[in-house]
Residue, then its C-alpha position, 0 to 999 in steps of 0.5 A: m500500499n502505497r505509504q501516504i495512501y495508509r498515513i490517510i487511512v490511520v488519520i480518518f480510523a484516529l478520526l473516527s475514534v474522536v467521534s464515536c466517543g462523544t462531546d456530552d462530557a468533561p473530558v476524561i483522563g484516560d488510562v494512557d502511557n504517562g508513568y501515572g495511569s493518567g494523562y489527558d492533554g499533557l496532562a498526568v495525575g496521581v494522589e501522593n502516597g507518601e513519596e509513590l504516586e497512585m492512580l486517582s479512581p476511574g471518575t474522579s472529578l477535578g475542577v482546575f485551574t491554569f495560569a499565565d504568568n507568576s501573577y497568577t493571571l488567569l488563563s481558566a478557571n475551574v475546567r472540569l476534569t473526570v479521571g475515566e477508563a478510555a482513552s483521553r477523549a474531547a469535550d467543549s471545555g476550552f482546557s488546554l495547556s497551550g500558553a500556560l505557565g502553571i496550573c494546580a487543581y483539586s477534588p472533588y470538583s464543585e461549582a462553588w469554586t468557579d469564582a473563585d481567587v485562588t490567590n486567597d485561602l477558601l473554605f471548605r465546609v465537611i457533609a455531615d451526614q455521610r451515610e449515603e456514598e454520593s456524600f463519603l465521597a464528596n467529603d476527600l477534599m485533595v489538593a494539587p497545588f500549584t507546579y510549573i509546566n514544562s513543554g507542554r506537560v505537567t504532572l497534577r500530584f495531588r495531596r490528601v487534605m481528610a483523613k478518614v476513620s474506620i469502625r468495624v464492630v464484630n458482634r459477640t452477644g445474643s442480644f443485639d442485631l447489628s443489621g440497623a445499627e448506626v454510627s456517628l461521630p460526636s463534635r468534630r470539626s468541621e470546617v477547613f481553610v484551603s491553599l489551592l496555590s500552595g496546599k497549604s490547609k488550615v482547621s477552624l477551630d470554633t466550628k463543629t458538627d456531628i458526623n454521621a458514619f457511611i455503613l460500608e457492610r451490614g449484618a446481624d453479627t458485624l458492621a464495617a462503617a467508615a467517615v471522612l474527617l477533618p484530621e484532629s487531636i483526641g484526647a484520652g476521654i473523648v467520645v470517638f464513636t456513638l454505636d445505635v442499636n437496638g433503641h440502645r445508644m453507645t460509645y467509644a472512648s479514645v483510652r490515649n491522646e491520638n493525632w488524626e492525620s490527612g492522608k492517613e485511615y484509622t481502623y477501630e477494631m471492636e467486639l460488642t460485648e453484653r457488657g459493651l464495645i470493647s477495643t481489640g485493636c486499632q490500625v493506621v495506614d496510608w490511605n490509598d483509595g481513591n477519589g470516586n465520582t459524585e456530582l453532589d455540590v459539595p459545600m466550598i466558598g470562595 
């Protein structure tokens, strides 16, 4: 086959592939060979786990800002991109790294920050009722601070602002049924100020709220729940969570001073006995699962 004809056929096939994907939604950051598993138009993304950079979950929504100069003159503001499983597809988003000096981003995406002044700290409010998965995921705030674009390519390194607290309960009684149980974490910090440019955050000490946890697994004899929370210190004797089961409320209080840190997952292993909740251990690991997509309008204030 003539080489020129072959090239024309390849180009036509590529164009048909792009058209077949559609252009109705935000651009999908697909699985391309960029070293981190996700890329779009020269952009690679990942979430920091220690020194490693791990993939974000498919469906993770990002709000991206690009800048023309070191004075942070905006080229594009709060453009929504989505991490997907397929190859990158075009959309009428206005997003491009062309002509941009630098970039920053956050996740999950929210319309509320479209007109935000990113040179100032921005306010993020925790959603208290996390019993629905959508609300649970919407609390997983991540920030990729300002970084320079080099020859049209850049990697956004997201850092988690929040901590994750998980509770696992095994029922050792014959009188309780965990299948209808609920878990809450009382009087937790509820507001944080974040800088999209530096990635730094500062938790407000003035606002608290009771958090209703998301139930991951529930049966008569086992219960698993989790909540996304702001990092904070928990003093000895402070109630960590309450368990409501069969019309009874049981509490677990910390036996020592604890410090919940950003990007960490704290799992409390418990047994429910006739005497109440008994701790069987607590595990601390890096929170390394990605941020699933949510359409929920999370409470962010510019």
